[in-house]
N, C-alpha and C positions, 0 to 999 in steps of 0.2 A: 542319797546320791551315791551311785556305784562308782568306786574308785578303781581306776585302771592302774595296775602295776607293771611298769615297763623298766626292767633293770638291765636291758641289753647294753646300755651305755657302759656298765661296770664290768661286764664279762670280757675276759681277754683269751686270746688263743694260746694255749700252753703247749702246743705242738703235739705230735703223735695222736692227733684226733681227739684231744682233750680241751675242755674249757676251763678257766680259772676265774674265781672271784674271791675277793676279801670282804669279810663281814666284820663290822664293829659290834661287839656284844656287851650289853649291860649285865652286871651281876656276876661276873666271873671273878671269883675270890680265892679259890684254892685248887689243889690238885684234883680233889673230888669233882669239882665243877668241870675241870678239863676232861677227865675220864668220862663223865656223864655225857658231855657234848660230843666228844670224839666217837663214842660208842653209838649214840643216838643218830649221828649224821652218817656214819660209815654203814649203818644198817639199811640205808636207802639204796635201792638197787642202782648200778651203774656209777656210783660214787667211788673213785679210786683213791682219793686223798682227803682227810679231814684232820686238820692239825690246828691246835690251839696255842696261841702265844699269850701266856699268862701275864707277862709284863705289859704288853701292849693292849691286852684284852681284845684280841682279834682271832678270827677263824679263817684259815685258808683252805678253800675247797677246790677239788678238781673232779670232773666227771666227763663221761663220754659225750661228745658233741651230739646234738640232735635228740637227746633223750630226756633231759629234764629242764624245767624252768627254774631260774634262780629263786623265785617266790617260794618254791617248794622248800628250800632250806630254811627260809625265814619262818614259815609256818611250822616246820618241824622244831626249831629252836623255841618257838612260842609254846608249843606243846610241852617242851622240856622245862618251861618256866623262865625263859631268857628272851629279852627283846634284842632284835638284831637289825642292823641297817647296812646297806651296801656301802663299801668303802673303796676309795681310789687312792692309791699311794702317790704322795707327792715326790717329785724329783729331789726336792729339798731334803726329804727324809733320807733318801739314799746317800746324798751328798753329806749329810751330818754324820750318818753312820760310818762312811768312809773316813771322815775327818776324825771321828772317835777312834777308829782302828789305827790311823796314822799316829795320833798322839799316844796311843797305848804302845805302839812300836817305839817311838821316841822314848817314852818313859822306861820301857824295858832296857833299851840300850844304855840310857843314862844311868839307870839303877845298877845294872850289871858293871858298868865302868866304875861307878862310885864305890861298889863293894871292893873291886879289885884295887883301886887306887888307894882307898883307905887301908887295905891290907898292907900295902907297900909303905904308906905314910907313917903308920903307927911305929914300925921299927925305926924309922928315920928320927921321929920325935924322940923315942926313948933312947936312941943311940947317939943323939948329939951331945949328950953329956960327956962323951969320951970313949964309949965303948966301940963305936962304929968307925971304921976307916973311911977317910974321904973318898976313896975309890968305890967302896961299897955304897956310899950315900949317893954318889953320882950315878952309879948303876941303877939304883932304885928310882932316882929321879928320871932317868931316861925311859926306864920301863913305864913309869907313870905317864910320861909324855906320849909314849907309843900307845898307850890305852886311851888317855884322855883327849888327845887332839882329834883323832877321827870320830870318837864318840860325841865330842862337843859339836863337831861339824855336822853330824847327822842329827843328833837329839835337839840341837839348837835351831833347827830350821823353822819351827813355828814363830819363834822370837826374831830370827834374822829376817824372815820374809816380812813380817809385820813392821819391823823397824825400817826396812828398806822402802816399803810402800809409803810410810809416813814421811820419811825424809825426801822421797821422790816428789811427794805432794807439797813439799815445802813447809811441813810441820814436824811435830814430835809426839810420840805417845809414850806409854810407860814401858814399852818394850825397848826404846832407845837406850835408856841408862842401863837396862839389864844386859844388852848386847855390848855396850862399851865396857861395863864392868867385867863381863866374861872374856871378852878379847883382850883387855888390858891385864887381867890376872893370867891368862894363858900366855900372852906375850912376855910379861915380866917373869913367869916361870921358866919359859925357854931361855931367856937371857941369863937368869940366875944359875940355870943348869949348865950353860956354856961357861959361865965364870966360876963354876965349882963352888957356889954359895951354899950355905947351910940350908936355906929355906927356899921351897918352891911352893906354888899355890895351885897345882893342878887339882888337888882334892877340893879346894874351895870352889873352883869354877864348875866342876862337874857335879858337885853336891848341890850347888845353887840351881843348876838346870833340873837336876832330879826333883827337888822340892817344888820348883815352879811348874814343872810338867805335872806333878800330882795335882796341884791346884788347877792348872788348865784343863787337865783331863776330867776332873770332878765337875768343874763348871760346864764343860761341853756336854758331859753325860746328862747333867740336870736339864739342860736346854734341849737335848735330844728327847728325853723322856717327856718333857713338857710338850714338845711339838707332837709327839705320838698320841698323847691325851687329848690335845687340841684337835687332832685329826679325827679321833673317835667322836669328839663332840660335834665337830662339823658334820659328820655323817649322821649323827642323831638329829641334828637340826636341819637336815637336808631340805632345801626349798622346794616347794611344789607350785604348779601353775594350774589355773582352771582352764582346761582345754575343751573346746567344743568337739564332741565326737559324733554329733548329728546336728541337724538343723537347729534344734532347740534343747539339745542335752549337753551338759558339761560334766567333766570328770576331772578329778585332781590327779595330776601325773607329775613325776620328778621333772624338774626344770631341764635336767640333762637329756631327757627324752623329747623335748620340744624341738621341732624341725622347721625349717623355712617353709612358709605356706600354711602352716598351722594357724588356727584362730583361737585366741585366748581371751578370757574375760578378765578385765582389770577393775576391781572394786575400789571404792573410796578407802584411802589409807594403805592401799597395797603399793609396793615398790615394784615397778616393772623389771622383769628379769630378762627381757628380750629387746632387741630392736625391732620396730614394726611400724605400721600405719593404722590409724584409727578408721574403721569402716562403719562404725555405728556408735551413737551416744555423744553426749557433751559433757565436758568437765573442765577443770583447771588442773594443770600439772606443775609440779615443782621440779625444775631441771638444774637446780643449783649444784647438785653432785656432778654434773657433766659440764655445764657452762660457766658455773660461778655466779650466775645471775640469780638473785634472790626473789625477784618478782614472779608471781605465777603466770604461766602461759595458758591461753585458752586452748582447749583441745576439742576438735570436732572432726567430722568426716574428712579424711585427707591429711590430717595432721600427723606428722612423724613423731614418734615417741622412741626413747632410747633406753637401753638397760641402765638402771639406776634412777630413772625418773620416778617421782612419787605422785601418785593420783590423789588429788585433794577432795573433790566433791562428788562428781557424777560417775556413773557406771559406764565403761567403754568396751567395745569389742575391738581387738587389735589383731590385724593379720601380721604374722611373724615374717620379717625380712632376713634376719640373721639370727642364727642359733646363739644361745646364751654362752657368754664368757664367764658368768657367775657361777662356776663350777665348784665342786668340792675342793679342788686344789687351791683356788683363790681364796675360798673361805678359810681354809687351814692357815694360809699365809696371813690373812687379815687377823685371825684371832691371835696368832703368835705375835705378830707385829704390834698389835694393840697392847698385848700384855707385857711384852718385853722391851720394846723399842721406844714407846711413847715416853717423854721426858717428864717425870713428875717433879715436885719441888726438891726432894732429897736427891733425885738423880741428877738434876741440874747442878746442885751444889757439889756432888761428888765429881761430876765431869769437869766442873770449873776448877775444883782443886787440883784434879789430875793434870789438867792443861797447864795451870800455872806452876805445878810442882816440878814438872820435868826440867824446865830451864833452871829453876832454883837449885835442884839437885846438882845439875852440872856445875853451876857457879859455886855452890858450896864445896864440892869436891876440888875444884880448881883453886879456890881460895885456901882450902886446907893445905894443898900441896905447897902453895906460895908461902903461906904463913909459917909452916914448919921449916922450910927452906931458909926463910929470913931469920928464924930463930936458931939457926945453926945446925939443924939436922941434915943428914946426907939426903941426896936426891933419891937415893934408894928407899930410905925410910919414909921420906915425904910422899913419894908416889905410892908406896904400899898403904899408907894411911889414907891417901886420897882414894884408892880403890875400895878400901873398907867403907869410907863414907859414901861413895857412889853406890856401893851395893845396899848398904844398910838403909839408905834413905829412899830407895826405889818406892814409888807411890803405888805399888801393887795392892796393898791392903785398902787404901782409900778408893782405888779404882774399882775393887770388888765389893766394897762394903754395902752398896745399895743394889747393884744388879743381881747379886746372888740371892739377896732376900726377895727381891721382886720375882726372880725366876722360881724359887721354891714356893712363894706364896701363890703365884699364878697357877703353878702345877697343882697345889693343894686345892684351889678353887675349881680348877678344870675337873679334877677327880670327884669333886662334890657336885658337879653339874652347874657350875656358875661361869658364864662367859663374861670377859672384860671387853667393853666397847671402847674404853679410853684408859690410857696407862696410869693416870693419877687417881683413878677411882679407888685404889686401895687406900691411899692416904686420906681421901675425903670420906670414904666409908668408915674408917677407923674413928673419925671425929663425930660421927652421927650420935646424937643423944635423944632424938624425938623421931619416931616412925609414924607416918601417916599411911594407912591402907585404904585402897579402894576396896569395895566389897564385890561387886559382881565380876567374876572372872579372875579375881586376884585372891580373896579370901575363900571364895567359892570355886568350885571346879567349873571349867568351861562348858561341860556337858549339862544341858538343862532338859526339862520335860514340860510339855504343855499339858496341864492336868484337866483342862476343861474343853478338850479338843472336840468331844462329842456334842458340846452345846453350840459350836460355831457352824453356820451354814457352809456347806461344801464349797460353793462358789466364792464366798468371802474368804474362806481358808485358802483357796487356791491363789486368789489375787494377793492376799496378804503374804503368802509364801514367796511369790515372785518378787514383790517389793522388798521383802526381808533379804532376798539374795543379794541385794545392793548394799546391804548394811554390814558392819563389822561388829556390831554390839552382840555379846553372847546370847542375850535374850531373843534378839531378832533372829539369830542363827537357829535357836530352838524352834521358832515358829517356821522357818524355811524347812528345817529338816522334818518336822512333823507334818507339814503340808505335802511333802513329796515333790515340791517345785523344782524344776531343773533349768528352767529358762528365766533369766532375770527380766524384769520390766525395762524396756528400752527407755533411756532418758531419765531414769531415776537419779535423784540428787540427795546425798546424805549431808545433813547439817550437824556437825559435831556437837554432842551434848544435848540434842534435841530429838532427831530422828531422820527418817528418810521420807522423801515425798516424790510423787510422780503424777502422771496424768493418764487416764484410761477412758477412751470414749468421750473425750471432752470433759471429764469430771476429775477433779483433783482428789487424790487418795494419799493418805499419810499413815505412817506406822511408827510406834515406839512410845514416847512420853505422853501421858494423858493430856497435859497442858499443850503439847504440840499438836495433838489432834482434836483439841476442844472437848475432851471427854472427862473433865474434872468432876462434873456433877454425877456422871455415871459411876465413877470410882467411889464417890462419897455416899452413893445410894439414894440420891435425891431424885433421880429421873425414874419416871414410871417404867416398870418392867426391868429395872436394873438387875443383873445377875448377881448372885451371892458371891462376893470376892473373898477368896482365901486370905485372911488377915496377914499370913506369913509369907505369902507368895509375892514375886515380882509381877507387876502388871505391864502388859504391852497393850497399848491402845491402837485401834485402827479405825480410820474414818474414811468414808466414801460419800462425799457431799455431806448430807445430814445424817446419814447412817453411822452409828458409833458401835463399836464392839470392843470387848475386853478379852485379851488372852492372859490366862493365869499360869505363870511360869514358876515352877519350883526348881531349886538347885541345891545340891549338896555342899556343905563346907569341906574344905580339904581336910583329909583324915587327921593331919597333925597340926591344924590351925590353932587349936586351943593350947597345945603343948608349946608351940612357937610363941604365942603371946606371952605365956607364962615365962618362957625362957628369956624373952626380951626384957620383961619387967625385972627378972632376977638379976639382969645385967645393968640395972639402973637406967633403962631406956624407957621413956614414956611412949605409950602406944595410943593412937587415935584413929578412928575410922571415919572417912568422908565418902558419902555415896549419894548418887543421884536418885537412888531408889525410894520407895515409899517409906514413911516413917515406921509402919508396923513391922515391915520386913527387916529394916535396919536395926530396930530396937531388939527384935527377936535374936537376930544373929549376934549383937553386941552382948546380949545377956548370956548366951551360950559360951561365947569366947572370953568373957571376962573383961570386955573393953568398956571402961567407965566413961570415956569421952568419945562421943560420936555425933554425927550430924547427917540428917537425911534431906533429900531433895535439893542437894547443893548442885550448882552449875560449875563448868570449868573456871569461870571467873571467881566464884566463891572459893574454890580450892586454892587458886593462886593468891587470893587476898588472905586466906588463913595462913599459908606458907610464908607470905611476906610478914604477917603479924608475928609469927613465931621467930623469924629470922631477926626482926627488929628487937625481939627480946633476948637476942644472943644465943638462940638455939641453932643447932646444926640438924636440918631436917633431911631425913631419908623418906623419899616418896615411893610407894610401891603400887603401880597401877598397870592397867592392860589396855584400856580402850582409846580410841582416837581422842575422846574428850579428856583423857588423862595426859595427853602429850605436852600441852602447855605447863601443867603442874609438874610433870616429870623434868621439864627444862628449867623451871623456876627453883626447884628444890636444891639444897646443897649437894646432894647425891641421890641417885634414882635407880630403881630396879624394876624389871618387867618380867613376867613369865613367858615362856616360849610360845604360849598360845596367844600373845598379845598381837594387836595390829602391827604391820610393819612400821607405821609411823611411830608408835610407841616404842618398839624395839630399837629404832634408829636414834630415838631421843634419849633413851635410858642409858645409864652408864654401865649397868650390868644387866645381864639376862640370865634367868635360871630355868633349867629344864626339868621336865617331869611333873607329876602331880603333887608331890610333897612341898610344903612351904619351908621345910628345914634348911634348904640352902641359903635362905635370907640370914639365919642365925649363923650358920657356917661361915658365910662371907664376912660378917661383922667380926666373929671371933679371929678368923684368919688375918683380916686386915689390921685389927688391934694388935695382935702378936707381931705382925710384919712391921708395923710403924714402930713398936717398941724396939725391935731388933735392928731396924735401920738406924735409929738414934744410937743404939748400943754399939753397933759396928763402926759408926763414925767416931764415937768416943774411943773406941779400941784402937782404931787406926791412928787418930790424932795422939793419943796418949803414948803409943808405941814410939812414934816419931819424937815426941817431946822428951822421952827418956833415952832412946837409942842414939840420936843425932849427936847430943853433946858428948856422950861416951865415945863414939866413933872419932869425933874430931879431936878429942883429947889423946888419941893414939892408943887407947886401951883395948881396942878390938882388932883382931886379925881378919883378913878376908874370909877365912873359914868360919869364924864365929859370926861375922857379918852376914855371911850367906845363910847360915842356920837361923839367925834372928829374923832376917827379912822374910825367908820362906815360912818360917814358923808363924809369923803375924798373918801372912796371907792365908795359911790354912786354918789358923784360929778364926778368922773372919768367916771363912767359908763353912766351917763346922758350926759356928754360931747361927749362921743363916738357916742351916738345916732344921733348926728348932722351930722354923715357922710353919712346918707341916704337922707340928704336934700341938696345935691350938686346941683349946676346949671347944668341941663341937657337938656334944650330945644334948639333945633336947627330949629324947624319949623318956628318960628317967625324970625329967623335970616335970612333965605333964601327962605321963601315962598315955602317950600318943597312940600306943598300940590298941587302946580301948576306944579310940575316937571314931575310928572307921565305921564301926557297927552301931554307933550311938544314934538312935532315931531322932534325937533333938537336933542332929546336925543337918537335916534336910530342909532346905528352903527354896 
């Protein structure tokens, strides 16, 4: 099937007669890669700019209008050894970059002010013993005020704005006590300076803002980088649609290139990317994403379908009425929102603690002031102690304990090619201790080959190929590709876990499982004239009335599959393989991979029953599968993953999706999630432990506002630095299984 590449959606007018496009590029790791790519692309005639951003792994290109097609650049990068995909920058990225620059300006102002105020404060501290005259001390205090007040007004904007929004909405957040503490410290300092007092706290207020801005900037920068990586993954995952380019020819094109009036093919298991009307075929569709209604809706000629609808059974032709809104921009936002905004168990715990903590902080500071006043302390000393309590007990560390880990862990997974569909997947994946793999399309590569094509009559091959176009099973896709079929059979219906059926000239035709096609005896060699079946091949049966034929399909295991299985076992995780394929093929694959526990010929119901059995035994099951028939078991497992080649239904059901041919992201995701869960718990204990120690000391009056500011800021930065360890999880599988030798191993072809 010839794929049309239409990237015009991603091309922008750069002015001066130039076009501009951004490409996300895989495999850019060093300055040498940058130089190689820039030289290779600049050598193309009419290219005026080729610039690589190593941090974001993107290439910006400009060329003379009307001279080159964008696909030329992607082909050139492929020749250089890099995979590239068109990328569209999100406005949110630009907004976050501007926010990072603003925070950096605030940090620069606060840091500059802190250095100068501290330079003035140190002589005051050392001179209060008797060497400094009161006039000199007052002069230094006024100089400190002249520096600190405007600096705090500018540098404190991120906190003041956040606190104002919270109070305006009738609530409080962790920025409220920060603002109260800073304003009270500055106000008290001005009063003390007017009264010629020995102590002022300009240094404490501005230093508090400096340390907090360091933490806020690091957090913002981590999120911005995570969004950039998510954007690259969204480009790599770019959705396509099967568009009719002729009466009976279809071609895969980017969803962004679909226009109103186009006709697209919607296969079983695919999620519709456009709004349109069915013009041919019958099926059932799931519109729960749009309407919230969980019952399937019958779809036939004239039925309206909407972007987000999931086709369940039959094949449909849909005329597009509205171009897709499911663009790269929305996909980036979805990825980041799923990763960073969904509320996991520990996130909810931290949020609840932060919400409860703010009023507790205010109450504690107020009671401290009243308590010291009742014990005979001056109002000055009582208020200073109250300010110290307010600052030192700010719940910043608790509020940052979980989100920072989740941000770093999500970024590490994104960089490894793993997408998060749900926010709590990290915690659930960390608990997994038993992995079930599907074989076809999961442990094996999605590309397959029909090895007995010459033995199949041409007419039968053509009809089987048309029927196969309506199926999402990888072995059926191999038959469709080998047959050269371009037009699917009208009215074909797929039965998950069984096969696809239709009708031609009044005769029922079926494809896929031998039992579904009534070809069990042919497989067993009991029928007269049975072909010799490759014992290690997957078998696709085809029936037309009483005629039975077998397609022998071989597929290669993923190059690092054996290393991944070994890596999982070394981590104490049990591995099992459940497949609907024949026993000979499954046994052979299990032997090569070193999987001791396997089952062949299982149905979707059998997989669910096995998962429930393991769950009843207290095991946390990770299911890794790709087909429509795997969707129920993916939903039943404790946590689930699918390859990017999986059917839309499986991708939508899975908690995580991994890109590319290697299986290594499965191990990487487990390693990162285990490390992240450990760090989440560790950060919570650090935050709670800090408060258990610091609060009593502050209440006792042993801490000045300056020391309180340093302690509170230090605890927040400590939590953030600890969270950065999430990206250093053990992720190597190559050394554990000699994965580099597997790709060429002839035993890996099935």
